N, C-alpha and C positions, 0 to 999 in steps of 0.2 A: 504493500500500500504506500509506504514512504521509503524511497531509496535515496541515500545520500552517499556520494562517492567523492573522496578527496576534496572535501569542501574546505575552503580557506577564505579568510577575510583579513586584510591588512589595512591599517590606517597609518599613512606615511610609511615609517619603517617598523611599525609595531604590529606583529601578528596577533590578532585577537582570537581568531579561530584558525587552527593550524592542521590541515590535512585530516579532517574528520570524516569517517566512513561508518555508516550503520544502516540497518534495515529494520523497519517496523512492519510486521505482517498485519493483515486486516483483522480488526476486532481486538487488538492488544491495547492494554493501558500501560504506557511506558512512563516511568518516573525519570525525569531529567534533572540531575543534581549537580551542584558545584558551588564553590565559595563565590562571594561577590567578585565580579570582574573576571570570572573564569571563561566567559564566552557564551553562556546560556542564552541570554536575551538576543545577542547578535545572531546566534544560530537559528533561533526561532523566527526572527525577522527575515532571515534568508529563506527559511522553509515556507513562509507565508507570502513571499514575493514583495515584501515591503523594502527589502534591502538587497542590492545586487552582490553576489559573491565576487571575490577577486579571482578565484579559481574553483573548479570542481563542478559537480553535476547534482541536480536535485530533480527527482521525479515523484510526484504525488498523484495517486490514483491514476497512474498511466500517463499523466501530462508532464512534459519536460519543461522546466523553468525557462531554459534558453529559448525553446521553440514557441512557447505560449504562456507567458506570465499571467495574462488575464485569465486564461482557462484554468491555470493551476490555482489561482486565488478563488475561483468559484468552487473548488473542491475542499476549501479549508474554512473552518470557523475559528477565528482568533480572538482570544480574550486577553488583552495586555494587563499588566499589573495595575496600572491606573486606568480604571474602566472609563472609556469615553462616552459620556451620556449628555443629553440636553436636559438640564434640570427644569426648564420651563414647560416641557412637553409632558403630556400624560403618557402612561406606559404603553397603551395601545397605539397612540400616535407615533411614538418613537419606533415601535416595532414595525408599523406599517411603512414608515420612512426607511428603515433598514431593509425591509423586503423589497422596496422599490430600488434602492441603491444596489442591492445584491442581485437584481435581475429576476426576482421571483415572478413567474407569469401571473397576470391579473386573476385568472381563474383559480390559482393555487394559494393566493394570499390568505383568504379566510381559513382554509384548511391548515396552512402552516402556522398561522397565528394561534389557532386553537391548540395545535400540537405543542408549541413552545410554552404557551401559558400553562398548560397542564403539566408538561414535563418539568418545568422549572419552578412549579408551585408558586405562581404569582397571580393566580386567579382572584384572590381577595384584594389585590392592589391594582388590578388592571386598569381601573378608571381613575387612579390617583395621579397627581403631578409627581414626577420623578424626584424633584427637589425636596419633597416632604417625606421621602422614604428613608428608612434606616440603611446603614451600610450593607447589612446582610441582604436586604431586598434589592439594593442597587446592584450588588454583585450578581444576583439571580437575573435581574433585568438585562445586565450586560451579557450574561451567558445566553439568555434567550435571544438577544440580538445576534450573537455569534452562530446560533442554531437556526435562525429563521429561514435560511435557504437550504436547510437539510443537508449540510455537507457530510461527506463520508469521513472527514478528518477534523478533529478538534485539537487545537493547541492552546493550552491554558497556562498563563504565566502568573504564578502566585495567586490563585483564585480565592484563597482564604485569608490573605494578609489583612490584619486589622480587625478581624471578626471576633466576636465573643465565642466562648466554647460551644454554646448551643447552636449558633450560626455555622460554626465550623463543622459540627456533626451533620447538619442538614446538607451543606455543600458537599461533604464527603460522600454522603449517601447518594446525592444526585449524580456525582461523577461516576460512582460505581454503577449506577443504573445506565448512564449514558454509554459506558464502556461495553454494554451488551449490544449496542447498535452502531457505535462509531469507533474508529481508531483514535486513541487519545494520547497526546503527549502532555504530561503534567509536570510543570516546573514549580518547585516549592522548597523552602528552607525548613519546613516542618517534617522531620524525618519519620516520626510515627505515622504521619498521614500517608507517606509513600508505602510503608509496610502494610497499612490497612487497605489501600486502594489499588496499588500497582502490582502487576505480576512480574514485571521486569524493571531493572534499574540500570540507567546509563549515568556514569559519573564523569564529568569533564573538569579538568583543572589546567589553568594556563593555556586554554585553547585546544587541548588534546584529550581524547577519550582515555581514561585511566582504568575504567572497570565497566563490565557489561555482563549482566546475568540476573537471575532471580535474587531477591533479598537473602533467601536461605543459602543459595549457592555462594554468594559473596561472603556471607558470614563464615561459612565453613572453610572456603578457600583462603581467605585473607586473614582470619583471626586465629585459626589453629584448631587443634583437637577440642572436642567437647569436655566440659569439666563438671564434676559433681562436688558440692561442698557438704561435708558431714559434720555435725556438731555432736561430740561424744563426751559424756561425763563418766569418770572412773576409768578411762582408758590409760593404760600404762605406757612405758617407753617402747614397748614392742608393737604399738598400734601401727606405726608407719610401715614396718616390715610386714605385718599381717595384712594390711590394706593393699600393699603393693603386690601381694601374692594372689590377689583375686583375678579371675579371668578378665582379660581386656584392659586391665589397669596399666597405664604407661608410667605414671609418676605420682607420688604422694608427697605433698608439702604441708607440714604442720604450721598452723597459724595461732595467734593469740586467742584465748577464750575457748580452748578445746575444739577449735575448728580444724578441719583437714581438707585441703584442696586436692581433689583426686582427678587427675587428667586420664582420660580413657580413649580407646579407639572409637572411631566414628560409628561403627556398626555394633558397638557393645553398649549395654546398659547395666552398670554394676550395682544399682541401688538395692535390688532385692538381695544380692549377695552381701552387701554392707549391712543390711538389716539382720540377716541370719548370723553374720559374724559377730555383731554386737550382742545378740542374744546368747550365742555360744560362749563368748568371753565374759559375759556379765556386765557389759558396758550399758549405759543409759543413752539411747539415741534420741536426742532432743531436737534434732533438725536434720533434714536431708533435702537438698534442693539442687536442681539442674541449673548451672550457671550458663546463661545464654548470652552470646555476644549480640549487641544491637546493631542496627544499621548505622547508628551514630558512631559506634566504634570503627566500623569499616570506613565511613566517610572521613573521620579524623585521621585515621592511619594513612589514607591515600592522599589527603590534601594538606597535611601539615608537614612543613619542611623545617629542618634544623636551621639555626641562625646562620651557620656558615654557608649553607646552600642558598639561603635567601640573600645573603650579602653579595654573593658572587653572581646572582642571576639578574638579567636585565629587567627593567620595569615593564611588564607586559599587561598591566591592568589599567586601562583607561577607565575613568569614572563610569560606573554602571554599564560596562561593556562597550561603550561607544561615545563619540563626541556629543557635546551638549546639543548641537543642532539636530542630530539624529533623534535625541530624546524628545525635543519639542515637536518634531514632525510626526512622531509615531502615533500619538493619540488621534490626530486628525486623520491620518491614513487609515487607522483601524476603524474609525467611525464611518468614513465615507466609503471605504472598500473600493475606491477608484484606483485601478492599476495603472502604473506608468510603464513606459518602456524601460528596459534595463539601464540604458544610458541616462535616463532622466530621473531615476530614483534618488 
């Protein structure tokens, strides 16, 4: 559905996106992660034809960016971080305007309007002026605008930023539902959100892809073997040796408070054996938990550099991924949906 080959973007002499290649199949929800200035927003703007690449190839739903940027944009619904809305319009007025801009046939406007109002749960505010809505509702109206032409691909940049916990839950549920009918790229700094919504994660740093896989696969591959932590009372000095002798156990490390960190093979689960050993030795087992690495652990490990490495590296991080002029133009482009020639963007 989305094919990206050797995609690059350079500002003056600074590479912001550097030889990025990936593929997103139809119906997948992809989490697109990276620290500030890593190149996420620049990449998404190139995927939506709002920004021309310096080099590389982008194909969305079979449409090549070089051959037909306007046609490519028709296949994409884009929700930028700062949602571009007209606060003086009513919700339905705005959505009809977006339908007209996106080229929705007149006979399809009512059907599409009903679809996005229902899908984005904004029926109770459809007649209200946008400027009177809460931020959560404005986010949903922006998402409805991105969906109004029923695109096969959705690209969402920080869709839950600034929302309260209840609003975040509602937007997450909505994205999960949309993933059943659309191919979705979700960029966010809220890593638990990615674990709950996305089946695959792409991590970019300094313009290059540094990891690609499911959250579980990345945790296993990059953080190491699984670990069980046991809390034992009454265990003597032979506990380390006894625990280390259990099937599948690779290493046992005692810690303060009667805790034992037990690293084991990926396909082994020593918890039942630990329980039986404690009963056999007369120890009191007061706690036993699987220590799971989080996606945050993976993200920090891949995107944190030591001070020496940072000192020797060139500055490859323009503010917010791009020059200020690009930032100011993006909101208007996202609202109007009017495509320009590659040379004019």
